[in-house]
N, C-alpha and C positions, 0 to 999 in steps of 0.2 A: 442165767445170771440175774436178770431182772424179774425172774419168776416170783421171788419172794416179795418184791415191791408190788408186783401186780396183784398178788393174792391179798396183801395188806390193804391196798386201795379198794378192792372189792368188798372186803369184810368190814372195814371201818366206815361208820356213818359219820362223815365230817359235818359238824355244825358250824354255824357262823360264830367265830370267837373274836373278841376284841383284841387288838394288838396291845400286848403288855410285855414288860421286860423286868429284869432284876431291879429292885428298888421301888417298884410301883406298889401301892396299897390297893388290894383288890378284895372283893367279896365273892366267894364261891357259894352258890346255892346248890347243895348236895343232897341227893335223895337218900334217906335213911330208912331201912326196912326193919321194923320191930314187930316180930310175930307176923300177924296178917295185916298190920297197919303200915302205911307208908307216909312219911312226912318229909318236909324239906328243912334242912338245917343250914344256917348261914355260918360261914367260916370266913372271918375277915382278918387279914394280916398283910405282911410285907412279903413280896416275892423274893426269895433268897436265890433261886436259880431256875433256869429252864435247861433241860437236857434232852438229847436225842432228836430224832426227826421222824416224821411220818406217824404211823400207828403206834409206835413204841415211845413216843415223846412223853415227857412228864414235866411237872413243875413243882417246886417246894414252896410252901407258904408258912411263915413264922408269925406267931402272935404271942402276946404275953397274957396269960390267964392266971389270975390270983398271984401275981408276982413271979410266976414260973414260965419260962419260955417253952412254947409248944410248937413243934414243927410237924407238918403233914405233907406227904407227897401225893399229888393227884395225877393220875394218867390224863393227858390232855384230851383225848377223845373217849373218855369213859362215858358209858350210857347213863351213869348215875349223876353226872353233872347236869343240873337243870340249866344254869346260866352262870356267866361270869361278868361282874361289873368292875370297871376300873374307877376307883374312888379318887386317887391322887397319883400323879406321875412324879416319881422321885428322880433326883439327879445323883447318879453314882457313876464311878469311873471303871467299874468292874462288871463282868458278866455274871460272876458268882460272888455274892457278898457274904462269905462265911465269917468275916471279921465282925459282923454284927452280933454274933453269938456271944463273944467275950466282952462286948461294949456294954456299959451300964450308964444310966442317967442321960445326961445331955449328949454324950458320945454316941448313944444308940439312936439318935434322931437322924432322919434322912431329909436333906433339903428338898423342898417341894418345888416343882417346876411351875412357874407362874403362867397362867393362861390369859391371853389378851382377847377381848372380844373384837369383832370386825370393826366396830365403831372406834375403838381405841387405836387400832392399827391405822385406820384412815386418818384420824386426828394426828397421830405421830408422823405419818408420812407427809401430811399437809404442812405441819410445823417445820419439818426438816427441809422441804422444798424451797420456801422463800429464803431461807438462810443461805443457800447455795447461790441464788441469784444475786443477793446483795454483795456477796464476796466477788462475784464476777464483775459487777458494776464498778467497784472500787479499783480494780486492777486496770 
């Protein structure tokens, strides 16, 4: 029963992958072999979906090239993937954002998750703490 999973784990060389989900903008550095030469091609776009688990998992990346939408499916643990970089984290409410295919213009944008530095978090926490103490003194 678990024999298939055992064989998959033995055959697949799992690399360190960054955590990404649908709606994130990523850059995939993919090895392309042309004749006897090998080069690395960057493919940057929005993750439309992640599917499967284990060795057979894959993800789909969509980008706009010369005004035409292009989607490409990458096997997650492909030996041809050199690296994956997460450029932006998007805010979406779905695990598979197929609706982005039909959206045009401003509707096709994905809201970006704002990242706060540790200094900003500390400043916000310090600003919020005295406000609670003042309320307690008035009561």
